[in-house]
C-alpha positions as CSV (number, residue, x, y, z in Angstrom):
1,M,5.9,18.5,27.1
2,F,5.2,22.1,25.9
3,G,7.5,24.0,23.8
4,F,10.2,23.5,21.1
5,K,13.3,21.3,21.2
6,N,16.2,22.1,19.1
7,V,16.8,18.7,17.4
8,L,17.7,17.6,13.8
9,S,14.7,17.4,11.5
10,L,13.6,13.9,10.6
11,A,13.7,13.1,6.9
12,V,10.0,13.1,6.5
13,V,8.7,14.7,3.3
14,L,5.2,14.8,1.9
15,P,4.8,15.6,-1.7
16,M,3.2,19.2,-2.3
17,A,0.9,19.7,-5.4
18,R,-0.9,22.5,-7.0
19,L,-3.6,21.9,-9.7
20,A,-3.3,23.3,-13.0
21,V,-5.6,26.2,-14.3
22,G,-8.6,24.9,-15.9
23,Q,-11.0,22.5,-14.4
24,A,-10.1,20.9,-10.9
25,A,-10.4,17.1,-10.8
26,E,-12.6,15.3,-8.3
27,W,-11.3,15.9,-4.7
28,G,-9.1,18.6,-6.0
29,Q,-8.7,22.1,-4.5
30,C,-10.9,24.6,-6.2
31,G,-10.8,27.7,-4.1
32,G,-9.7,29.4,-0.8
33,I,-7.7,32.6,0.3
34,G,-4.7,32.9,-2.0
35,W,-5.8,30.1,-4.4
36,T,-4.8,30.9,-7.9
37,G,-5.6,27.6,-9.6
38,A,-8.9,26.3,-11.1
39,T,-12.2,27.4,-9.5
40,T,-14.5,25.2,-11.4
41,C,-14.8,21.4,-11.1
42,V,-14.8,18.7,-13.7
43,S,-18.5,17.4,-14.6
44,G,-20.4,15.8,-11.9
45,N,-18.6,17.6,-9.0
46,V,-19.3,20.6,-6.9
47,C,-16.8,23.0,-5.5
48,T,-17.3,22.7,-1.7
49,K,-16.1,25.0,0.9
50,L,-14.4,23.4,3.7
51,N,-13.1,26.5,5.2
52,D,-11.9,30.1,3.9
53,Y,-8.6,28.7,2.9
54,Y,-9.6,25.5,1.3
55,S,-12.5,24.4,-1.2
56,Q,-12.8,21.0,-2.7
57,C,-14.3,19.3,-5.7
58,Q,-16.6,16.8,-4.4
59,P,-19.1,14.5,-6.2
60,G,-22.5,16.2,-6.6
61,S,-24.3,18.8,-8.7
62,V,-22.0,21.5,-10.2
63,T,-22.6,24.9,-8.9
64,S,-20.8,28.1,-8.9
65,P,-17.5,28.1,-6.8
66,P,-17.6,29.9,-3.4
67,P,-15.8,33.1,-2.9
68,T,-12.1,32.8,-2.6
69,S,-11.8,35.2,0.2
70,T,-13.6,36.1,3.3
71,V,-12.6,38.8,5.7
72,P,-13.8,37.9,9.3
73,A,-15.6,40.7,11.0
74,T,-13.9,42.6,13.7
75,T,-17.1,42.9,15.5
76,P,-20.0,40.4,15.7
77,P,-22.6,40.8,13.1
78,P,-25.7,42.7,14.1
79,G,-28.6,40.3,15.2
80,T,-26.5,37.2,15.7
81,T,-25.3,38.0,19.3
82,T,-26.8,38.8,22.6
83,P,-25.3,41.1,25.1
84,T,-24.1,39.8,28.3
85,G,-27.2,40.8,30.3
86,S,-29.6,38.8,28.0
87,A,-27.4,35.9,27.4
88,P,-29.1,32.5,27.5
89,P,-30.6,31.4,30.9
90,G,-27.7,30.2,33.2
91,L,-25.0,31.8,31.2
92,S,-26.3,35.3,31.9
93,S,-25.0,34.9,35.6
94,I,-21.5,34.2,34.4
95,P,-19.2,37.4,34.5
96,A,-18.1,38.4,30.9
97,S,-14.6,38.6,29.6
98,T,-13.0,36.8,32.4
99,L,-11.9,33.4,33.3
100,H,-14.5,32.1,35.8
101,Q,-14.4,28.8,37.6
102,I,-17.7,26.6,37.5
103,T,-18.7,23.8,40.0
104,G,-21.6,21.5,40.4
105,F,-21.9,20.7,36.6
106,G,-22.3,16.8,37.2
107,T,-20.5,13.7,37.6
108,N,-16.7,14.4,38.1
109,P,-15.0,11.6,39.7
110,N,-11.4,13.2,39.7
111,N,-12.6,16.6,40.7
112,V,-11.3,18.1,37.4
113,A,-11.4,22.0,37.9
114,V,-13.3,23.6,35.0
115,Y,-13.3,27.3,34.0
116,V,-15.4,29.1,31.5
117,Y,-14.8,32.2,29.3
118,K,-17.8,34.0,28.1
119,P,-17.4,36.9,25.6
120,A,-19.1,40.3,26.1
121,R,-21.6,39.5,23.3
122,V,-22.6,35.8,23.1
123,A,-23.9,34.3,19.8
124,A,-27.4,33.0,19.6
125,N,-27.1,29.4,20.5
126,P,-23.3,29.7,20.9
127,P,-20.8,27.2,19.8
128,L,-18.6,25.7,22.8
129,I,-15.0,24.9,22.6
130,V,-13.3,22.7,25.3
131,A,-9.7,23.6,25.3
132,S,-7.4,21.2,27.0
133,H,-3.9,22.1,28.2
134,Y,-0.5,20.4,27.9
135,C,1.4,18.6,30.6
136,G,2.8,21.0,33.2
137,G,0.1,23.5,32.1
138,S,-3.2,24.5,33.6
139,A,-6.6,26.2,32.6
140,Q,-5.2,29.5,33.3
141,A,-1.9,28.9,31.3
142,Y,-3.7,27.6,28.3
143,Y,-6.2,30.6,28.6
144,T,-3.4,33.2,28.6
145,G,-1.2,31.2,26.1
146,S,-3.8,30.9,23.4
147,K,-6.3,33.1,21.5
148,F,-9.4,31.2,22.0
149,A,-10.7,33.6,24.3
150,Q,-9.6,36.6,22.4
151,L,-11.3,35.2,19.3
152,S,-14.5,34.4,21.2
153,E,-14.9,38.3,21.6
154,T,-15.3,38.4,17.7
155,Y,-17.3,35.2,17.1
156,G,-19.4,34.9,20.1
157,Y,-18.6,31.3,21.2
158,V,-18.0,30.1,24.7
159,V,-14.8,28.3,25.9
160,L,-14.4,25.9,28.7
161,Y,-10.9,25.4,30.1
162,P,-10.6,22.3,32.2
163,S,-7.5,21.8,34.4
164,S,-5.8,18.4,35.1
165,P,-6.1,17.3,38.8
166,H,-2.9,15.1,38.6
167,S,0.6,15.7,39.7
168,G,2.5,17.1,36.8
169,S,-0.9,18.2,35.3
170,C,-0.9,15.7,32.6
171,W,-4.4,14.2,31.5
172,D,-5.5,10.6,32.4
173,V,-5.4,9.2,28.8
174,S,-4.4,5.7,30.0
175,S,-6.9,4.2,32.2
176,N,-9.7,2.0,31.2
177,E,-12.1,4.5,33.0
178,T,-11.1,7.5,31.1
179,L,-11.1,5.5,27.7
180,T,-14.7,4.4,28.2
181,H,-17.9,6.3,27.7
182,N,-19.1,7.3,31.0
183,G,-16.5,5.1,32.5
184,G,-15.0,7.8,34.9
185,S,-11.9,9.6,35.4
186,D,-10.8,13.0,33.6
187,S,-12.6,12.4,30.4
188,L,-16.1,11.9,32.3
189,G,-15.6,15.1,34.3
190,I,-14.7,17.1,31.1
191,A,-17.8,15.5,29.3
192,S,-20.2,16.4,32.2
193,A,-19.1,20.1,32.0
194,A,-19.9,20.0,28.3
195,R,-23.4,18.4,28.9
196,Y,-24.1,20.9,31.5
197,A,-23.2,23.9,29.1
198,I,-25.6,22.2,26.5
199,A,-28.4,21.8,29.1
200,N,-28.1,25.1,30.8
201,W,-26.4,27.7,28.7
202,G,-28.3,27.6,25.4
203,V,-25.1,26.0,23.7
204,D,-25.9,24.5,20.3
205,A,-25.4,20.7,20.8
206,N,-24.3,20.4,17.1
207,R,-21.5,22.8,17.6
208,V,-19.5,21.4,20.6
209,F,-15.8,21.0,19.8
210,A,-12.6,19.8,21.5
211,V,-9.1,21.3,21.0
212,G,-5.9,20.4,22.8
213,T,-2.2,20.6,22.9
214,S,0.1,17.6,23.8
215,S,-1.5,15.9,26.6
216,G,-4.6,18.0,25.8
217,A,-4.3,16.7,22.2
218,M,-4.3,13.2,23.6
219,M,-7.4,14.0,25.6
220,T,-9.0,15.5,22.6
221,N,-8.6,12.2,20.8
222,V,-10.1,10.4,23.8
223,L,-13.0,12.7,24.0
224,A,-13.7,12.2,20.3
225,A,-13.5,8.4,20.7
226,A,-15.4,8.0,23.9
227,Y,-17.9,10.9,23.7
228,P,-18.8,11.2,19.9
229,D,-22.4,11.9,21.0
230,I,-21.2,15.3,22.5
231,F,-18.2,16.4,20.5
232,K,-18.8,17.1,16.8
233,A,-15.1,17.8,15.8
234,G,-11.6,17.9,17.4
235,I,-8.3,19.6,16.8
236,V,-5.3,17.5,17.9
237,D,-2.0,19.5,18.2
238,S,1.0,17.1,18.8
239,G,-0.9,14.1,20.3
240,V,-1.2,10.3,19.9
241,P,-4.0,8.1,18.7
242,A,-7.0,7.4,21.0
243,G,-6.2,4.4,23.3
244,C,-2.4,4.6,22.5
245,F,-1.5,5.3,26.1
246,S,-3.7,2.4,27.4
247,L,-2.0,0.9,30.6
248,P,-4.7,-1.3,32.3
249,G,-3.9,-1.8,36.0
250,Q,-1.4,1.2,36.1
251,P,-2.1,4.5,38.0
252,E,-4.2,7.1,36.3
253,D,-2.2,9.4,33.9
254,S,0.6,6.9,33.6
255,W,3.3,7.6,30.9
256,N,3.5,5.0,28.1
257,S,7.0,5.1,26.5
258,Q,6.2,2.6,23.8
259,C,3.4,4.8,22.5
260,S,5.2,8.2,23.1
261,Q,8.3,6.9,21.2
262,G,6.2,5.8,18.2
263,Q,6.9,2.1,18.8
264,L,3.2,1.1,19.0
265,V,2.6,0.6,15.3
266,L,-0.8,-1.2,14.5
267,T,-3.2,-1.7,11.5
268,G,-5.7,0.9,10.9
269,Q,-8.4,-1.6,11.9
270,Q,-6.9,-2.3,15.2
271,W,-6.7,1.4,15.8
272,A,-10.3,1.9,14.8
273,Q,-11.2,-0.9,17.1
274,R,-9.9,1.2,20.1
275,V,-12.3,4.0,19.0
276,Y,-15.1,1.5,18.7
277,D,-14.3,0.0,22.2
278,A,-14.5,3.4,23.8
279,Y,-18.2,3.6,23.1
280,P,-19.5,0.1,22.4
281,G,-22.7,0.0,20.3
282,Y,-22.4,3.6,19.2
283,T,-23.6,3.9,15.6
284,G,-23.9,7.7,15.2
285,A,-21.7,10.2,13.4
286,R,-18.0,10.6,14.4
287,P,-16.5,13.8,15.0
288,K,-14.7,15.7,12.3
289,M,-11.0,15.7,13.1
290,Q,-7.8,17.8,12.3
291,V,-4.5,16.6,13.3
292,W,-1.2,18.6,13.6
293,H,2.4,17.3,14.2
294,G,5.9,18.2,13.8
295,T,8.6,16.0,12.2
296,A,11.2,16.8,14.8
297,D,9.0,15.9,17.8
298,T,11.1,13.9,20.3
299,T,8.5,13.9,23.0
300,L,5.6,12.4,21.1
301,Y,7.3,10.9,18.2
302,P,6.0,11.7,14.6
303,Q,5.1,8.0,14.1
304,N,2.1,9.0,16.3
305,F,1.0,11.3,13.5
306,Y,0.8,8.4,11.1
307,E,-0.8,6.0,13.5
308,T,-3.5,8.7,14.3
309,I,-4.0,8.9,10.4
310,K,-4.5,5.2,10.3
311,Q,-6.9,5.4,13.2
312,W,-9.3,8.0,11.8
313,T,-9.1,7.2,8.1
314,T,-10.2,3.8,9.1
315,V,-13.0,5.0,11.3
316,F,-14.3,7.3,8.5
317,G,-13.8,4.7,5.7
318,Y,-11.4,6.9,3.9
319,P,-8.4,5.9,1.7
320,S,-5.1,5.4,3.4
321,T,-3.4,8.0,1.1
322,P,-4.6,11.6,1.0
323,I,-6.8,12.9,-1.9
324,S,-4.9,16.2,-1.9
325,N,-1.7,17.4,-0.3
326,V,-0.9,21.2,-0.4
327,S,1.1,23.8,1.3
328,E,-1.7,26.3,1.8
329,P,-1.1,30.1,1.9
330,Y,-1.9,30.4,5.6
331,L,0.7,27.7,6.4
332,P,4.4,28.5,7.0
333,S,7.0,27.1,4.6
334,G,7.4,23.5,5.2
335,Y,3.9,22.7,6.4
336,S,1.6,20.5,4.2
337,N,-2.2,19.8,4.7
338,A,-3.1,16.3,3.6
339,T,-6.9,16.0,3.2
340,Y,-8.2,12.4,3.3
341,G,-12.0,13.4,3.1
342,P,-14.5,16.0,4.2
343,N,-14.1,14.9,7.9
344,F,-10.4,14.3,8.2
345,Q,-7.2,16.5,7.6
346,A,-3.6,16.0,8.8
347,I,-1.0,18.9,9.0
348,L,2.7,17.9,9.0
349,A,5.2,20.6,10.0
350,Q,8.6,20.0,8.7
351,G,11.4,20.6,11.3
352,V,9.0,21.6,14.0
353,G,9.5,20.0,17.5
354,H,7.2,19.6,20.4
355,T,4.7,21.2,19.9
356,V,3.3,22.8,16.7
357,P,2.4,26.5,17.4
358,L,-1.3,27.1,17.6
359,F,-3.2,28.3,14.6
360,E,-6.5,29.3,16.4
361,Q,-8.0,31.3,13.5
362,Q,-7.5,28.4,11.1
363,Y,-8.9,26.1,13.8
364,L,-12.2,28.1,13.9
365,Q,-12.2,28.0,10.1
366,F,-12.1,24.1,10.3
367,L,-14.7,24.0,13.0
368,G,-17.0,26.2,10.8
369,I,-17.1,29.0,13.5
370,A,-15.2,31.6,11.5
């Protein structure tokens, strides 16, 4: 499931727009690295920085626009990190700058293996990223094949890399257990590791995030649906909606061809109900979400991108059409970023197969780490 496939691009085109110089309209772009359009908003709106690459006019009091560029520090700012020897209790015993397996972190029905990467200098109350690999991958493969660990040395966050216990190393995103809060299976093992990090490592409970590719992207959507009390944001790279692979009565980590081929087409309310059913009675905030998908994906068809949009826009109560849709400077030609509201973005990559390449620096921007 990981890697590109040389297939014809689907004829899926989203319009790209730029705002004229002057005052940006409500929900329009008003700043960001490389932005050359309007940097002030119409009356009654404030230019709100969503990340270094995108600021948006949102209803509120008018203030000065944010800076249009920010250069990330190459070393952690003084006073915001602690050296390894004085890291938060529990975390100080973990070797720095190496992938280290942890055990005994709590309920783990399927014995998911979990590894941690701690940078040489840890941020005070560090953020936590849970990075879930693709089918055929492993914690070690995702560690070496991504920049999450490398970037943690700059920003001081901690990374957890879970490793699937199943043959083929896909994640269980199909069973009732994994799709239910505290229900069991893989998702509970991952959630337990995140809870352990919060309780024992001084991790900021308000900055716990999930990211994943392919099967790991599916798991990220599952974690966002079933454990919104733990995860505050998610990055989904080439996945499917939460609950799309549901196959009650089938073995864990079963493949669902109807979903993978984009044939499971539901209403936004039906998709949202699968999120609500994952944690019945939950009334708290939902994780901020960013979804990426390629138009030439023949493993998890592009229709899953649109079904995921239906799911989360309904959960957030956002309109079904984007309030802005632009080709941002950091994106390659043919990529467009559709923003539906402050908590949901969807990036479509023209002609890209399975999977979309990782944009780790931009993920950190969206998560509010960088």
